[in-house]
N, CA, C and O atoms as a GROMACS GRO file, in nm:
protein
  152
    1ALA      N    1   3.140   1.661   2.158
    1ALA     CA    2   3.221   1.745   2.082
    1ALA      C    3   3.345   1.669   2.096
    1ALA      O    4   3.405   1.652   1.990
    2ARG      N    5   3.417   1.603   2.234
    2ARG     CA    6   3.539   1.493   2.204
    2ARG      C    7   3.498   1.436   2.168
    2ARG      O    8   3.586   1.393   2.093
    3TRP      N    9   3.360   1.342   2.135
    3TRP     CA   10   3.404   1.212   2.038
    3TRP      C   11   3.399   1.295   1.886
    3TRP      O   12   3.461   1.232   1.800
    4LEU      N   13   3.365   1.369   1.857
    4LEU     CA   14   3.360   1.458   1.716
    4LEU      C   15   3.545   1.465   1.713
    4LEU      O   16   3.588   1.445   1.599
    5ALA      N   17   3.652   1.488   1.816
    5ALA     CA   18   3.726   1.526   1.776
    5ALA      C   19   3.841   1.400   1.807
    5ALA      O   20   3.943   1.384   1.740
    6GLN      N   21   3.800   1.317   1.926
    6GLN     CA   22   3.865   1.195   1.897
    6GLN      C   23   3.868   1.082   1.763
    6GLN      O   24   3.956   1.000   1.735
    7THR      N   25   3.753   1.106   1.702
    7THR     CA   26   3.730   1.014   1.611
    7THR      C   27   3.769   1.132   1.486
    7THR      O   28   3.819   1.040   1.421
    8GLY      N   29   3.783   1.214   1.425
    8GLY     CA   30   3.805   1.298   1.312
    8GLY      C   31   3.670   1.332   1.237
    8GLY      O   32   3.667   1.374   1.121
    9THR      N   33   3.551   1.307   1.317
    9THR     CA   34   3.418   1.322   1.212
    9THR      C   35   3.371   1.472   1.220
    9THR      O   36   3.364   1.556   1.310
   10THR      N   37   3.355   1.470   1.145
   10THR     CA   38   3.312   1.668   1.115
   10THR      C   39   3.130   1.693   1.164
   10THR      O   40   3.070   1.585   1.171
   11ALA      N   41   3.074   1.775   1.187
   11ALA     CA   42   2.948   1.796   1.256
   11ALA      C   43   2.881   1.820   1.152
   11ALA      O   44   2.773   1.875   1.173
   12ASP      N   45   2.929   1.779   0.962
   12ASP     CA   46   2.832   1.770   0.858
   12ASP      C   47   2.858   1.616   0.861
   12ASP      O   48   2.837   1.606   0.740
   13GLU      N   49   2.878   1.529   0.887
   13GLU     CA   50   2.918   1.366   0.883
   13GLU      C   51   2.749   1.276   0.967
   13GLU      O   52   2.702   1.168   0.931
   14ILE      N   53   2.689   1.380   1.092
   14ILE     CA   54   2.653   1.324   1.136
   14ILE      C   55   2.494   1.330   1.153
   14ILE      O   56   2.445   1.398   1.063
   15ARG      N   57   2.383   1.271   1.257
   15ARG     CA   58   2.289   1.356   1.276
   15ARG      C   59   2.233   1.259   1.324
   15ARG      O   60   2.237   1.138   1.302
   16PHE      N   61   2.130   1.384   1.455
   16PHE     CA   62   2.052   1.307   1.597
   16PHE      C   63   1.954   1.244   1.564
   16PHE      O   64   1.902   1.286   1.460
   17ASP      N   65   1.915   1.175   1.602
   17ASP     CA   66   1.781   1.111   1.594
   17ASP      C   67   1.734   1.097   1.720
   17ASP      O   68   1.817   1.093   1.811
   18VAL      N   69   1.586   1.088   1.752
   18VAL     CA   70   1.516   1.077   1.884
   18VAL      C   71   1.427   0.937   1.829
   18VAL      O   72   1.370   0.901   1.726
   19LEU      N   73   1.460   0.879   1.984
   19LEU     CA   74   1.325   0.753   1.983
   19LEU      C   75   1.244   0.761   2.076
   19LEU      O   76   1.293   0.766   2.189
   20SER      N   77   1.107   0.765   2.064
   20SER     CA   78   1.050   0.744   2.177
   20SER      C   79   0.972   0.600   2.206
   20SER      O   80   0.949   0.538   2.102
   21VAL      N   81   0.935   0.548   2.303
   21VAL     CA   82   0.852   0.431   2.266
   21VAL      C   83   0.773   0.460   2.388
   21VAL      O   84   0.823   0.525   2.480
   22ARG      N   85   0.666   0.418   2.392
   22ARG     CA   86   0.558   0.449   2.428
   22ARG      C   87   0.461   0.289   2.453
   22ARG      O   88   0.397   0.222   2.372
   23LEU      N   89   0.493   0.270   2.625
   23LEU     CA   90   0.418   0.170   2.657
   23LEU      C   91   0.293   0.140   2.705
   23LEU      O   92   0.285   0.168   2.825
   24ALA      N   93   0.155   0.079   2.640
   24ALA     CA   94   0.034   0.050   2.656
   24ALA      C   95   0.023  -0.072   2.731
   24ALA      O   96   0.101  -0.168   2.740
   25ASP      N   97  -0.130  -0.041   2.803
   25ASP     CA   98  -0.171  -0.114   2.902
   25ASP      C   99  -0.178  -0.257   2.864
   25ASP      O  100  -0.131  -0.355   2.920
   26ALA      N  101  -0.265  -0.244   2.729
   26ALA     CA  102  -0.256  -0.386   2.635
   26ALA      C  103  -0.216  -0.370   2.517
   26ALA      O  104  -0.210  -0.252   2.482
   27GLY      N  105  -0.179  -0.462   2.427
   27GLY     CA  106  -0.093  -0.507   2.326
   27GLY      C  107   0.025  -0.416   2.307
   27GLY      O  108   0.078  -0.359   2.403
   28PRO      N  109   0.069  -0.401   2.175
   28PRO     CA  110   0.204  -0.360   2.177
   28PRO      C  111   0.267  -0.215   2.200
   28PRO      O  112   0.204  -0.115   2.165
   29ALA      N  113   0.378  -0.206   2.251
   29ALA     CA  114   0.457  -0.073   2.273
   29ALA      C  115   0.402   0.061   2.122
   29ALA      O  116   0.384   0.006   2.014
   30HIS      N  117   0.391   0.150   2.123
   30HIS     CA  118   0.410   0.245   1.978
   30HIS      C  119   0.540   0.271   2.056
   30HIS      O  120   0.569   0.279   2.175
   31VAL      N  121   0.641   0.286   1.883
   31VAL     CA  122   0.771   0.332   1.877
   31VAL      C  123   0.760   0.456   1.703
   31VAL      O  124   0.718   0.440   1.589
   32GLU      N  125   0.830   0.578   1.789
   32GLU     CA  126   0.812   0.689   1.720
   32GLU      C  127   0.988   0.712   1.679
   32GLU      O  128   1.073   0.754   1.757
   33HIS      N  129   1.006   0.678   1.554
   33HIS     CA  130   1.163   0.711   1.473
   33HIS      C  131   1.166   0.861   1.461
   33HIS      O  132   1.071   0.883   1.386
   34LEU      N  133   1.222   0.979   1.491
   34LEU     CA  134   1.215   1.117   1.449
   34LEU      C  135   1.337   1.101   1.382
   34LEU      O  136   1.423   1.080   1.467
   35LYS      N  137   1.400   1.100   1.229
   35LYS     CA  138   1.510   1.124   1.197
   35LYS      C  139   1.526   1.244   1.182
   35LYS      O  140   1.439   1.323   1.145
   36GLY      N  141   1.695   1.285   1.224
   36GLY     CA  142   1.735   1.441   1.179
   36GLY      C  143   1.664   1.514   1.284
   36GLY      O  144   1.628   1.602   1.207
   37ALA      N  145   1.621   1.546   1.383
   37ALA     CA  146   1.591   1.567   1.485
   37ALA      C  147   1.644   1.724   1.499
   37ALA      O  148   1.581   1.828   1.521
   38PHE      N  149   1.725   1.709   1.487
   38PHE     CA  150   1.806   1.839   1.560
   38PHE      C  151   1.950   1.811   1.486
   38PHE      O  152   2.046   1.884   1.509
   0.00000   0.00000   0.00000
């Protein structure tokens, strides 16, 4: 809320994404990006 007030940004102009990184014992990590999660 403080950042919104300081920047003059409205809640309609932002979105919250969630990133998940799962490390494997071997091989590459698995990355998942949930856009607009909440």
